[in-house]
N, C-alpha and C positions, 0 to 999 in steps of 0.2 A: 425057589419061588419065582425067579425071573421068567421061567417058562409060562407061568400062569398069567402074567401080564400080557403075554402075546395073545392069549385067548380072550381075556377079559378087558384088556386095555389098561394102560397105566393111569393111576390117579393123578399123576403130576402133569399129564397132558390135558389140553383143553377137551371138554366133553364133546366138541364138535370139530370137524375138519374145516368148518366154514371160516371164511376170512372177510375182513372189511372190504377188500378189493372185490371179492366175489359178490358181496351184497351190492356194492355200488354198480358193478357191471350188470347185475341181474335186474335191477330196478331202473325203470326209465327216467324217473324224476331225479333232479339234482339234489344231492344231500345238503342239509342245513348244518349238520354237525356230525362228528365222528368220535367214538370213544374206543377203548381197547377191543370190545366185543359187540358193539352195537352201532348202528347208523341211524341218525335222526333226520327224518324228512319232515318238513313243516311249511306252513303258509298261513297267511291271514285270510279270514273270510268274514263276510258280513251277511246277516240274515235278519230281516225285519228291524233294522236299526241297532241290532246287537252285534258286537264284534267278537270273534273267536280266533284263537290261535290253534289251528289244528295240527296235531303231531302224529306221526306214525314212526314207531321205533322198530327197526328190523334187526334181529340178532339174537343173542343168548338170553335177553331179559324174558323171564317167564314168571308172570305174576297174576294173582287173582286178588283184586283189591275191593274193599268195601268202604274205605276211608279217604278216597281221593288221592291226589298227588299235587306236588308243587313243582313249578318250573321257574328257575332263576336265570336271568340274563345278567351277565357280568361283563363290563367293558370299561373303557376310559371314562372315568368320572360318571359311571352309569351302573345302576343296579335296579332290577325290576323283578318282582315276585308275582307269579300268576298262580291261581288256584284252579284245579280241575273243575270243569263245568258239571260233571257227573261224578258222584263219589264211588260208584260201582263200575268197574271195567275189568276185562280179563284178556290175557294174551291168547292168541290163537297160534296153533302150530302150523307150519308151512310144509310144503312137499319136500323140502330139503331138511334132512335130519339135523337137529340141534338149532334150527332157525325158527324164531317165533316172530309174530307180528302183533304189536301192541298199539292200539289207537286210543289217543287221549286228547280231548278238546279242552282248552283252557279259556276262561273268561278274560277279556281284555277291554279296557275302556278306550274310547276314541282318542282321548288325550294321550294315553299310553302308546297307542298305535303310532302316532306321529313321533314320539320320543324314541320308540324302538326302531322306526325306519331310519332315523338320522343318527342313531348310536353306532359307535365303533365297538363291536362285540369281540371279546377275547374268548369267552367260554359260555356254555349253557349247562346248567346243573339240573338234573331231574331227581327228585326225592319221592319215592313211592315205597311204602312199607319199609322193609329193611334195606332196600336198594338205594344207593346214593351214587348216581352215575354222572361223571363229568365229561361233557362233550366239548371238544375244541371246534371252533368255527371252521367249516370246511371251505377251503379256497382252492379253486381250479386255476392253474397258471396257463393261460392261453394267449396266443398272439391276437391282439385286437386289430380291427380294420385300419386304425390310425398308424399302427406299427408296420403294416405291410407295405 
């Protein structure tokens, strides 16, 4: 039976040869968080006095949702839960096999924006359908101008 796995692939291996490093290198923006198989890109935006936390998840997450999603920020003496702005959204496949792109906007109040900006985050959790993805805060270690 081992010879069959050479043709059809082994079930124990990831369904994609894609890696977190490859996603980070391929996308121009700086990651906000990383999980085992997905990278979270995010940013705050304001439109007409309403604030949104826009997210783009790139990786193996493949979902078609009609019931929305929740995003949890967890940090030092800090926890914040955001609800998806739109209940319906869907992952789109990319040109790279096994890599999907999922865009979700979350509602956020102006008072929560200030708290989030000053919080020391340790993780970000996304709950959508049966998926529960825990992202760790992405930190790039670079030399700053002051150190040079």
